[in-house]
C-alpha positions as CSV (number, residue, x, y, z in Angstrom):
1,M,46.1,20.2,41.1
2,K,46.4,23.8,39.8
3,K,44.1,26.8,41.0
4,I,43.9,30.3,39.8
5,L,45.8,31.1,42.9
6,I,46.7,28.2,45.0
7,L,48.6,26.0,42.9
8,A,50.1,23.0,45.0
9,S,49.6,19.7,43.2
10,V,47.5,17.6,45.4
11,L,47.3,13.8,45.0
12,L,45.6,10.8,46.8
13,F,43.6,9.8,49.7
14,A,42.5,7.5,52.4
15,T,40.2,5.8,54.9
16,Q,37.1,5.9,57.1
17,V,35.7,3.0,59.0
18,F,32.0,2.6,58.9
19,A,29.9,1.4,61.7
20,Q,27.7,-1.8,61.3
21,T,25.0,-3.0,63.3
22,Q,25.3,-6.7,64.8
23,K,21.9,-8.1,65.7
24,G,21.1,-11.1,68.1
25,Y,18.2,-12.8,70.3
26,V,18.2,-14.0,73.8
27,K,15.4,-16.7,74.2
28,T,14.5,-19.9,75.4
29,K,14.8,-23.2,73.6
30,G,12.5,-24.4,71.0
31,R,10.9,-27.8,71.6
32,M,9.2,-30.6,69.6
33,V,6.0,-31.6,71.5
34,N,4.0,-34.4,70.0
35,G,5.7,-34.0,66.6
36,Q,5.0,-30.0,66.6
37,L,7.4,-27.3,66.8
38,V,6.7,-25.0,70.1
39,P,8.9,-22.1,69.4
40,G,11.0,-20.6,72.2
41,E,10.1,-17.2,73.8
42,G,12.2,-14.1,73.7
43,L,13.7,-13.0,77.3
44,K,12.8,-9.4,77.4
45,G,15.2,-7.8,80.4
46,A,18.3,-9.8,79.7
47,T,21.6,-7.8,79.6
48,V,24.3,-8.6,77.0
49,A,27.8,-7.3,77.7
50,V,30.2,-7.1,74.7
51,K,33.6,-6.8,75.7
52,G,34.9,-3.4,76.3
53,R,31.3,-1.9,75.8
54,T,28.3,-0.9,78.0
55,P,26.1,-3.7,78.4
56,V,23.0,-3.7,76.1
57,L,19.6,-4.2,77.7
58,V,17.1,-6.5,75.6
59,N,14.0,-4.3,75.7
60,K,11.9,-6.2,72.9
61,D,9.5,-8.8,73.5
62,D,11.1,-11.4,71.1
63,G,14.4,-10.9,72.7
64,E,16.1,-8.9,69.9
65,F,19.0,-6.7,70.7
66,S,21.6,-5.0,68.5
67,F,24.8,-2.8,68.9
68,P,27.0,-0.9,66.6
69,M,30.4,-2.6,65.5
70,R,33.5,-1.0,64.2
71,D,36.0,-3.7,64.7
72,D,36.5,-7.0,62.6
73,Q,35.7,-9.1,65.5
74,F,34.3,-9.1,69.1
75,S,33.3,-11.2,72.0
76,F,31.0,-11.2,74.9
77,D,31.6,-10.8,78.9
78,S,28.4,-12.1,79.8
79,V,24.6,-12.8,78.9
80,K,22.6,-12.5,82.0
81,K,18.8,-12.8,82.9
82,K,17.7,-13.1,86.4
83,G,16.6,-16.8,87.3
84,Y,18.2,-18.0,83.9
85,Q,21.4,-19.7,82.7
86,L,23.2,-19.8,79.2
87,I,22.5,-23.2,77.8
88,D,26.0,-23.0,75.8
89,A,28.6,-22.2,78.5
90,D,31.1,-21.6,75.8
91,A,29.1,-18.8,74.1
92,C,30.8,-16.0,75.8
93,T,34.4,-17.3,75.2
94,R,34.0,-17.4,71.4
95,V,35.3,-14.8,69.1
96,Y,32.8,-13.4,66.6
97,K,33.0,-11.5,63.2
98,P,30.4,-8.9,62.3
99,S,27.6,-10.7,60.2
100,G,24.2,-10.1,58.8
101,N,23.3,-13.4,60.5
102,P,21.9,-12.8,64.1
103,I,23.6,-14.3,67.3
104,Y,21.5,-16.6,69.4
105,F,21.8,-16.8,73.1
106,V,19.6,-19.7,74.6
107,M,18.9,-19.6,78.2
108,E,16.8,-21.7,80.4
109,T,16.0,-21.8,84.2
110,P,18.1,-24.3,86.0
111,E,15.0,-26.3,87.1
112,Q,13.8,-26.6,83.5
113,Q,17.2,-27.2,82.2
114,L,17.4,-30.1,84.7
115,Q,14.1,-31.5,83.9
116,D,15.0,-31.3,80.1
117,R,18.2,-33.2,80.7
118,L,16.4,-36.1,82.9
119,T,13.7,-36.3,80.3
120,A,16.1,-36.7,77.6
121,E,18.0,-39.3,79.6
122,R,15.0,-41.2,80.6
123,K,14.1,-41.5,76.9
124,I,17.6,-42.5,76.0
125,R,17.8,-45.2,78.6
126,R,14.2,-46.6,77.6
127,N,15.6,-46.7,74.0
128,L,18.6,-48.6,75.0
129,Q,16.8,-50.9,77.2
130,R,14.5,-51.8,74.4
131,Q,17.5,-52.3,72.0
132,L,19.0,-54.5,74.9
133,Q,16.0,-56.6,75.2
134,D,15.7,-57.1,71.4
135,K,19.4,-58.2,71.4
136,E,19.0,-60.8,74.2
137,D,15.9,-62.1,72.3
138,E,17.6,-62.5,69.3
139,I,20.5,-64.3,71.1
140,E,18.1,-66.5,72.8
141,E,16.4,-67.5,69.7
142,L,19.8,-68.4,68.0
143,K,20.5,-70.6,70.8
144,E,17.0,-72.2,70.7
145,Q,17.5,-73.0,67.1
146,N,20.9,-74.5,67.7
147,K,22.4,-72.0,65.4
148,I,25.0,-71.2,67.9
149,S,26.7,-73.2,70.5
150,I,26.5,-72.9,74.1
151,E,30.0,-71.1,74.2
152,E,29.0,-68.9,71.5
153,Y,25.7,-68.0,73.5
154,R,27.5,-67.2,76.7
155,A,30.3,-64.9,74.8
156,A,27.6,-63.2,73.0
157,L,25.5,-62.3,76.1
158,Q,29.0,-61.1,78.0
159,N,29.8,-58.9,75.0
160,L,26.3,-57.5,75.1
161,Y,26.4,-56.7,78.7
162,A,29.8,-55.0,78.6
163,D,28.6,-52.7,75.7
164,Q,25.7,-51.8,77.8
165,E,28.2,-50.8,80.9
166,N,29.9,-48.5,78.0
167,N,26.6,-46.9,77.2
168,E,26.6,-44.7,80.3
169,Q,28.8,-42.1,78.6
170,L,26.7,-42.3,75.4
171,I,23.8,-41.8,77.7
172,S,25.3,-38.7,79.3
173,D,26.7,-37.3,75.9
174,M,23.3,-37.8,74.2
175,A,21.2,-36.4,77.2
176,K,23.3,-33.2,77.1
177,R,23.1,-32.7,73.5
178,Y,19.4,-33.1,73.3
179,S,18.7,-31.2,76.5
180,E,20.6,-28.2,75.0
181,L,19.1,-28.6,71.5
182,D,17.3,-25.6,70.2
183,Y,14.7,-26.9,67.5
184,D,14.1,-23.1,66.5
185,Q,17.4,-23.0,64.8
186,L,17.0,-26.4,62.8
187,D,15.1,-26.5,59.4
188,E,12.1,-29.0,59.1
189,F,14.2,-31.8,57.8
190,Y,16.7,-32.2,60.7
191,R,14.0,-31.3,63.2
192,K,12.4,-34.6,62.3
193,V,15.6,-36.5,62.2
194,S,16.6,-35.2,65.8
195,M,13.2,-36.0,67.1
196,F,13.2,-39.6,65.7
197,I,16.9,-39.9,67.2
198,E,15.7,-38.5,70.7
199,N,12.8,-40.9,70.9
200,G,14.6,-43.8,69.7
201,E,12.8,-44.2,66.4
202,L,16.1,-44.9,64.7
203,T,14.8,-46.8,61.7
204,K,12.6,-43.5,60.9
205,A,15.6,-41.5,61.4
206,D,17.8,-43.7,58.9
207,S,15.0,-44.0,56.6
208,L,14.6,-40.1,56.4
209,L,18.3,-39.5,56.0
210,N,18.4,-42.0,53.2
211,T,15.9,-39.8,51.1
212,K,19.0,-37.5,50.9
213,G,20.9,-40.0,49.0
214,N,24.0,-42.2,49.6
215,V,25.9,-40.1,52.1
216,V,29.2,-42.2,51.6
217,E,29.0,-41.4,47.6
218,Q,28.0,-37.8,48.2
219,V,31.0,-37.5,50.8
220,E,33.5,-38.8,48.2
221,E,31.9,-36.7,45.5
222,E,32.5,-33.6,47.6
223,I,36.0,-34.4,48.4
224,Q,36.6,-35.0,44.6
225,K,35.0,-31.5,44.1
226,G,37.2,-29.8,46.9
227,K,40.2,-31.3,45.2
228,A,39.0,-29.9,41.9
229,I,38.5,-26.5,43.3
230,Q,42.1,-26.4,44.8
231,E,43.4,-27.2,41.5
232,Q,41.4,-24.4,40.1
233,R,42.5,-22.0,42.6
234,R,46.1,-22.9,41.9
235,K,45.5,-22.3,38.4
236,L,43.5,-19.0,39.1
237,K,46.2,-17.8,41.3
238,K,48.8,-18.4,38.6
239,A,46.4,-16.7,36.1
240,E,46.1,-13.8,38.6
241,A,49.7,-13.2,38.8
242,V,50.1,-13.2,34.8
243,H,47.0,-10.9,34.8
244,A,48.7,-8.5,37.4
245,A,51.8,-8.4,35.3
246,N,50.0,-7.9,32.1
247,I,48.1,-5.0,33.9
248,D,51.2,-3.5,35.1
249,E,52.6,-3.6,31.8
250,L,49.7,-2.3,30.0
251,A,49.4,0.6,32.4
252,K,52.9,1.6,31.9
253,R,52.4,1.5,28.1
254,C,49.1,3.6,28.7
255,Y,51.1,6.2,30.8
256,S,53.7,6.5,28.1
257,Y,51.2,7.1,25.4
258,Y,49.6,9.7,28.0
259,E,53.0,11.5,28.6
260,T,53.7,11.5,24.9
261,F,50.6,13.0,23.7
262,L,50.6,15.4,27.0
263,A,54.1,16.7,25.8
264,Q,52.7,17.6,22.4
265,H,49.8,19.4,24.2
266,L,47.3,17.0,22.8
267,N,45.0,17.1,25.8
268,D,42.2,15.0,24.2
269,T,44.3,12.2,23.1
270,A,46.3,12.1,26.4
271,G,43.1,12.2,28.3
272,Y,42.0,9.0,26.5
273,Y,45.1,7.2,27.7
274,I,45.2,8.3,31.2
275,E,41.5,7.3,31.4
276,L,42.3,3.7,29.6
277,R,45.0,3.4,32.4
278,A,42.3,4.2,35.1
279,S,40.0,1.7,33.7
280,L,42.6,-1.1,33.8
281,D,42.1,-1.4,37.8
282,T,39.5,0.9,39.5
283,T,40.7,0.0,42.8
284,N,44.5,1.5,42.1
285,I,43.9,4.7,44.1
286,A,46.9,6.5,42.5
287,W,45.6,5.9,38.9
288,Q,42.2,7.2,39.8
289,N,43.8,10.4,41.4
290,E,46.2,10.9,38.4
291,A,43.1,10.9,36.2
292,G,41.2,13.2,38.2
293,E,44.1,15.8,38.5
294,F,44.5,15.7,34.8
295,Y,40.9,16.4,33.9
296,C,41.0,19.4,36.4
297,D,44.4,20.9,35.5
298,F,44.3,20.5,31.7
299,V,40.8,20.0,30.5
300,M,38.7,21.7,33.3
301,D,36.2,18.9,33.4
302,F,34.8,19.2,37.0
303,D,32.5,16.1,36.9
304,K,35.3,13.9,35.3
305,S,37.7,14.8,37.8
306,M,35.3,14.5,40.8
307,G,34.3,11.1,39.5
308,Y,38.0,9.8,39.6
309,Y,38.8,11.3,43.0
310,N,35.2,9.8,44.5
311,T,36.3,6.3,43.1
312,A,39.6,6.8,44.7
313,L,38.0,7.8,48.0
314,R,35.5,4.7,48.0
315,Q,38.8,2.5,47.7
316,V,40.5,4.2,50.7
317,E,37.0,4.0,52.8
318,K,37.6,0.1,52.5
319,M,40.9,0.4,54.2
320,D,41.6,0.5,58.1
321,N,43.6,3.5,59.6
322,N,45.1,4.6,56.3
323,Y,44.9,8.2,57.3
324,D,47.7,9.7,55.2
325,E,45.6,8.3,52.2
326,L,42.6,9.8,53.6
327,L,44.5,13.2,53.8
328,N,45.5,12.9,50.0
329,C,42.2,12.3,49.2
330,Y,40.5,15.2,51.0
331,T,43.2,17.8,49.8
332,N,42.4,16.7,46.2
333,I,38.7,17.1,46.9
334,E,38.8,20.3,48.6
335,S,41.2,21.9,46.0
336,L,38.7,20.8,43.0
337,Y,35.9,22.6,45.0
338,M,37.9,25.5,45.6
339,E,38.9,25.7,41.9
340,Y,35.1,25.8,41.0
341,G,34.2,28.0,43.7
342,N,32.0,25.8,45.8
343,F,33.4,27.4,49.1
344,E,31.0,25.6,51.4
345,K,32.2,22.1,50.3
346,M,35.8,23.1,50.0
347,R,35.6,24.4,53.7
348,E,33.8,21.0,54.7
349,Y,36.9,19.2,53.4
350,V,39.4,21.5,54.6
351,N,38.0,21.1,58.0
352,K,38.3,17.2,57.8
353,S,42.0,17.5,56.9
354,I,42.9,19.9,59.5
355,D,41.0,17.9,62.2
356,M,43.0,14.7,61.3
357,V,46.2,16.7,61.4
358,E,45.5,18.4,64.7
359,K,44.5,14.8,66.2
360,G,48.1,13.4,65.0
361,L,46.6,10.8,62.8
362,C,48.8,11.7,59.7
363,T,52.4,11.3,59.2
364,N,53.0,12.5,55.6
365,T,54.1,16.1,56.4
366,L,54.1,17.3,52.8
367,K,50.4,16.5,52.3
368,I,49.9,18.3,55.7
369,C,51.4,21.3,53.8
370,D,48.9,20.8,51.1
371,S,45.9,21.1,53.5
372,Y,47.4,24.4,55.2
373,S,47.8,25.8,51.8
374,N,44.3,25.1,51.0
375,L,43.3,26.6,54.2
376,G,45.1,29.8,53.4
377,A,43.5,29.9,50.0
378,M,40.1,29.6,51.8
379,Y,41.1,32.7,53.8
380,Y,42.4,34.5,50.6
381,Y,39.1,34.0,48.9
382,F,37.0,35.2,52.0
383,G,39.2,38.3,52.2
384,D,41.3,37.4,55.4
385,Y,44.7,37.9,53.9
386,D,46.4,38.1,57.2
387,K,45.3,34.5,58.0
388,A,45.9,33.4,54.4
389,V,49.6,34.8,54.9
390,E,49.7,33.1,58.4
391,N,49.1,29.6,56.9
392,Y,51.2,30.0,53.8
393,E,54.0,31.1,56.1
394,K,53.5,28.0,58.3
395,V,53.9,25.9,55.3
396,L,57.0,27.8,54.1
397,D,58.5,27.2,57.6
398,M,57.7,23.4,57.2
399,Q,58.9,23.0,53.7
400,L,62.1,24.8,54.4
401,K,63.1,22.3,56.9
402,M,62.2,19.2,54.7
403,L,63.1,20.2,51.2
404,N,66.0,21.5,49.1
405,E,65.9,25.1,47.9
406,N,64.8,24.3,44.6
407,D,61.8,22.0,45.3
408,V,58.9,22.7,43.1
409,N,56.6,22.7,46.3
410,L,58.6,25.8,47.7
411,G,58.0,27.6,44.4
412,T,54.2,27.0,44.9
413,T,54.2,28.3,48.4
414,Y,56.2,31.4,47.4
415,N,54.0,32.0,44.6
416,N,50.7,31.8,46.9
417,L,52.4,34.2,49.3
418,G,53.3,36.7,46.5
419,F,49.7,36.7,45.3
420,V,48.4,37.5,48.7
421,Y,50.9,40.1,49.3
422,T,49.9,41.9,46.0
423,Y,46.4,42.1,47.5
424,M,47.9,43.4,50.8
425,A,49.7,46.2,48.6
426,D,53.0,44.8,50.2
427,F,54.7,45.0,46.7
428,D,58.3,44.5,47.7
429,K,57.5,41.3,49.4
430,A,55.2,40.3,46.5
431,M,57.9,40.8,44.1
432,D,60.4,38.8,46.0
433,A,58.4,35.9,46.5
434,L,57.2,35.8,43.0
435,Q,60.6,36.1,41.5
436,K,61.7,33.1,43.9
437,A,58.6,31.2,42.6
438,L,59.6,31.7,39.0
439,K,63.3,30.9,39.4
440,I,62.3,27.5,41.1
441,W,59.8,26.5,38.5
442,T,62.1,27.5,35.5
443,Y,64.8,25.5,36.8
444,N,62.7,22.3,37.3
445,Y,60.4,22.4,34.3
446,G,62.1,24.9,31.8
447,E,60.4,27.7,29.9
448,N,57.1,26.2,28.8
449,H,55.2,25.1,31.8
450,P,51.9,26.1,33.3
451,D,53.5,27.1,36.6
452,V,56.3,29.2,35.0
453,S,53.1,31.0,33.1
454,L,51.4,31.4,36.5
455,A,54.5,33.3,38.0
456,L,55.0,35.5,34.9
457,S,51.3,36.5,34.9
458,N,51.4,37.4,38.6
459,I,54.9,39.5,38.1
460,G,52.9,41.1,35.3
461,N,50.3,42.3,37.6
462,L,52.8,43.9,39.8
463,Y,54.3,45.9,37.0
464,L,50.9,47.6,36.5
465,Y,50.7,49.1,39.7
466,D,51.8,52.7,40.2
467,Y,52.8,52.2,43.6
468,Y,55.6,49.6,42.8
469,S,58.8,51.1,41.7
470,G,59.2,51.3,38.0
471,F,55.5,51.0,36.9
472,D,56.2,49.5,33.4
473,I,53.6,48.5,31.0
474,D,55.9,47.0,28.5
475,K,57.2,44.7,31.1
476,A,53.8,43.9,32.1
477,M,52.8,43.1,28.4
478,E,55.8,41.0,27.9
479,C,55.1,38.9,31.0
480,Y,51.5,38.5,30.0
481,Q,52.2,37.4,26.3
482,K,54.7,34.9,27.5
483,A,52.2,33.4,30.0
484,L,49.5,33.4,27.3
485,D,51.7,31.6,24.8
486,I,52.7,28.8,27.4
487,R,49.1,28.3,28.3
488,R,47.8,28.2,24.8
489,S,50.3,25.6,23.8
490,V,49.8,23.6,27.0
491,F,45.9,23.8,27.6
492,G,44.5,24.9,24.2
493,E,42.1,27.7,23.9
494,M,39.3,26.9,26.4
495,H,40.9,26.8,29.5
496,S,40.5,29.3,32.7
497,D,44.1,30.1,32.8
498,V,44.3,31.2,29.1
499,A,41.3,33.5,30.2
500,I,43.3,35.1,32.6
501,S,46.0,35.8,30.1
502,Y,43.4,37.4,27.7
503,G,42.1,39.4,30.4
504,N,45.4,40.7,31.6
505,I,46.4,41.7,28.1
506,G,43.0,43.3,27.9
507,N,44.0,45.4,30.9
508,I,47.2,46.5,29.2
509,Y,45.3,48.0,26.2
510,N,43.0,49.6,28.7
511,W,46.1,51.3,30.3
512,K,47.2,52.3,26.6
513,K,43.6,53.8,26.0
514,E,43.1,51.3,23.2
515,Y,39.7,50.4,24.4
516,D,38.2,48.7,21.4
517,K,41.3,46.3,21.7
518,A,40.7,46.1,25.4
519,L,37.3,45.0,25.0
520,E,38.2,42.3,22.3
521,Y,40.6,40.7,24.7
522,R,38.3,41.1,27.8
523,F,35.3,39.4,25.9
524,K,37.5,36.6,24.8
525,A,38.2,35.9,28.5
526,L,34.7,36.3,29.4
527,A,33.6,33.7,26.5
528,I,36.0,31.1,28.0
529,N,34.8,31.4,31.6
530,E,31.1,31.6,30.7
531,Y,31.7,28.5,28.7
532,L,33.4,26.6,31.5
533,F,31.5,27.7,34.7
534,D,28.0,28.6,35.6
535,E,26.6,32.1,35.5
536,N,27.5,32.8,39.3
537,Y,31.1,31.4,39.3
538,F,33.0,33.9,41.3
539,D,35.8,34.8,38.9
540,L,33.2,35.9,36.6
541,A,33.0,39.1,38.7
542,M,36.7,39.9,37.8
543,D,35.6,39.6,34.1
544,Y,32.5,41.9,34.5
545,G,34.3,44.4,36.5
546,N,37.3,44.8,34.1
547,I,34.9,45.1,31.3
548,G,33.0,47.7,33.2
549,R,36.2,49.7,33.8
550,I,37.0,49.8,30.0
551,Y,33.4,51.0,29.3
552,R,33.9,53.8,31.8
553,N,37.3,54.9,30.4
554,K,35.4,55.1,27.0
555,G,32.6,57.2,28.4
556,D,29.9,54.6,28.0
557,Y,28.7,55.0,31.4
558,D,25.5,53.0,31.2
559,K,27.3,49.9,29.8
560,A,29.9,50.3,32.7
561,L,27.4,50.2,35.3
562,E,25.5,47.4,33.8
563,Y,28.8,45.3,34.1
564,F,29.7,46.5,37.4
565,Q,26.2,45.6,38.6
566,K,26.8,42.3,37.4
567,A,30.1,42.0,39.2
568,L,28.3,43.1,42.3
569,H,25.8,40.5,42.0
570,V,28.2,37.6,41.6
571,T,30.5,38.7,44.4
572,Y,27.3,39.1,46.8
573,V,26.1,35.6,45.8
574,N,29.6,33.9,46.6
575,F,30.8,36.1,49.5
576,G,28.1,38.4,50.8
577,E,28.6,42.1,51.4
578,K,31.6,41.8,54.0
579,H,34.2,41.1,51.4
580,P,37.1,42.9,49.8
581,D,35.7,42.4,46.4
582,Y,32.4,43.6,47.1
583,A,33.8,46.9,48.4
584,S,35.8,47.2,45.2
585,D,32.7,46.6,42.9
586,L,31.0,49.4,45.0
587,V,33.9,51.8,44.4
588,N,33.8,51.1,40.8
589,M,30.3,51.9,40.5
590,A,30.9,55.2,42.5
591,Y,33.5,56.4,39.9
592,V,30.8,55.9,37.2
593,Y,28.2,57.9,39.2
594,R,30.8,60.6,39.9
595,D,31.7,60.8,36.1
596,K,27.8,61.1,35.3
597,G,27.7,63.9,37.9
598,D,25.6,62.0,40.4
599,Y,27.9,62.9,43.3
600,A,25.5,62.1,46.3
601,K,25.2,58.4,44.8
602,A,29.0,58.4,44.3
603,L,29.6,59.3,47.9
604,E,27.1,56.9,49.3
605,L,28.8,54.0,47.6
606,C,32.2,55.1,48.7
607,E,31.1,55.5,52.4
608,K,29.8,52.0,52.1
609,A,32.9,50.5,50.6
610,L,34.9,52.5,53.2
611,N,33.1,50.8,56.1
612,I,33.5,47.3,54.7
613,R,37.3,47.7,54.1
614,K,37.9,49.1,57.6
615,L,36.0,46.1,59.0
616,L,38.0,43.7,57.2
617,M,41.6,45.3,56.7
618,G,41.6,47.7,59.4
619,D,41.7,51.5,59.6
620,T,45.4,51.7,58.2
621,S,45.1,49.4,55.0
622,V,46.2,51.1,51.8
623,F,42.7,50.0,50.3
624,V,41.2,52.2,53.1
625,G,43.4,55.0,51.9
626,E,42.6,54.4,48.5
627,T,38.8,54.7,49.2
628,Y,39.6,58.1,51.0
629,V,41.1,59.1,47.7
630,A,38.2,58.4,45.8
631,I,35.9,60.2,48.5
632,G,38.3,63.1,48.1
633,N,38.3,63.1,44.4
634,T,34.5,63.4,44.3
635,Y,34.5,66.4,46.7
636,N,37.2,68.1,44.8
637,I,34.8,67.9,41.4
638,M,32.2,69.4,43.8
639,K,34.6,72.1,44.8
640,D,34.3,71.3,48.2
641,Y,37.9,71.6,49.3
642,E,37.6,71.3,52.9
643,K,36.1,67.9,52.6
644,T,38.7,67.0,49.9
645,L,41.5,68.1,52.0
646,E,40.0,66.2,55.1
647,N,40.0,62.8,52.9
648,Y,43.4,63.4,51.3
649,Q,45.1,64.1,54.6
650,K,43.5,60.7,55.9
651,A,44.8,59.0,52.8
652,Y,48.2,60.7,53.3
653,D,48.5,59.6,56.8
654,I,47.9,55.8,55.9
655,Y,50.1,55.7,52.8
656,R,53.0,57.5,54.8
657,E,52.5,54.8,57.7
658,T,52.1,51.8,55.4
659,N,54.5,52.7,52.5
660,G,56.8,55.3,53.6
661,E,57.4,59.0,52.9
662,D,59.2,58.3,49.5
663,F,56.3,56.1,48.2
664,S,55.2,57.7,44.9
665,T,51.3,57.8,46.2
666,T,52.4,59.4,49.4
667,Q,54.4,62.1,47.4
668,K,51.5,63.0,45.2
669,L,49.0,63.2,48.2
670,K,51.6,65.4,49.8
671,E,51.5,67.6,46.8
672,W,47.7,67.8,46.4
673,I,47.4,68.7,50.1
674,V,49.8,71.7,49.8
675,I,47.5,73.0,46.9
676,L,44.4,72.3,48.7
677,K,45.3,74.1,51.7
678,E,45.9,77.3,49.5
679,K,42.4,76.6,47.9
680,V,40.9,76.3,51.5
681,K,42.6,79.8,52.4
682,D,41.5,81.3,49.2
683,S,37.8,80.2,49.7
684,S,38.0,81.6,53.3
685,R,39.0,85.1,52.1
686,K,36.3,85.4,49.7
């Protein structure tokens, strides 16, 4: 994604695992007494030990407990309550999956459990004894009625008694089942069925079960349904494969249309097709991010761009341990916030990115470079140029080890370094870095590309500095005009990069003292930015400041102060007072007050700016030297030559140390100091 300064293309994103809570209960069994349910009781004070976690204490009267889960499965080490034992001995050996349904652990005292088992066994034995007696009576009746022979009679009794011997296992199994049965977990229908079976009322159980219909027919029906479902699944799987292939083909076609219209700089139509592709599959992370990047870079639509980035982020958050994708996502979002001046949110996402990098969670080194680049941008915007350079040089070192010398990512890093070096007044380093960026981007993209326009624009800035050898207003205009032509052809009129180019050309006309023409271009830039951004967008301060300078040069001091005040307000809202831009706004206002003859106010503002610049940049920064010059100029107009000499001398010492004896400003200050010394001598003679 492109920024006014930081312009590394940032892509995708990744994952975050959200905890869910698993709930459960520790309780005694629910029982049926005289046909009525007697619910079990919660066992407060029990402890539940989840494997690998600190045991959970049950502290609610109903036996409820809960614990946070981050894994897709879990098991238990133990469930304990003094004087109680688990009814289901296998409960702690099972593997569970997180669920919205609670887990039940049923416990009883050993005495109660033994009693329940004996009671169940007694009932079952009595029921079986009644059944045995009924069978014996039936066989006797058949013999009395001579319906069976003596041999058949004896054989029937032998078979009956043999079955009775085999019933011992049945008695044991049924007694165990019914002594462990928790009636709380059965619905009303199966409570009745289980109660009838336990009491030996099998006819009633059978009759109740029959109310649900013929189970044999229903089983067969469900088997057939299962087969039909399997067939539907097979067909669906085949249809899904065809659907996926169609989606892929349509996506390729949409993207081809997008590239076609983008190449013609028909951004609205290109946007339609990139959105159309994104709508084909909202789970496709790359498609969502590419749509978001387009709307940031080419249309300047923050809401749409953030919408696509957040859609991508939500998909990544459903994944497990996909930290490289998460880093992609964070760098995308942090860059978007930076583009639109929300530095608090930008810092939040930068910190997330750097935290993952420092923890060693990410393997995509190029994306790690993007994150450090955004961190460098953050330091630049807050006026900490040394830290900005530190981060950009860290990125450059990493990239030089991984990339070839013409890689576009290197162009971005050289551009970022060149931009910051310009603000640090290290113009040789700035020009070297920006020329490298221009060469790399032109090699990769040709002449008509936004990145090429960016390098041209930044080089044009350098040509306007008196301090850079060969101050050349014509070369600056040439660079600015080329950049404007590229940007208008790519972005159309309403884009912040186009506004930057209009503003730069306005500066040229200001240098040429064509002030009406300068204001025309500067107001074009302001109109675009006021249309795109809110009233306190940080770059509006630059627009207001430049308009103020033109009005000052025209001699319209009231208008100049009006726009410098606007610039100061916007800078303060975004950065507070301790920021280089705030100091620059103060100096601009000081010049106006000096021109109006209010020297006390001019000196007051200059001193305030001087303190800010010293605090932020150190005592030997050229911007501190520049402030001493502004103060000296004011004293010079006041004909206080001693104060003038004192401040020029401080400025001279800074420029000589920073830029050398042969630097043009150093030489001019040296000449002025000679003249001032003579004036001071003349004043002392009078």
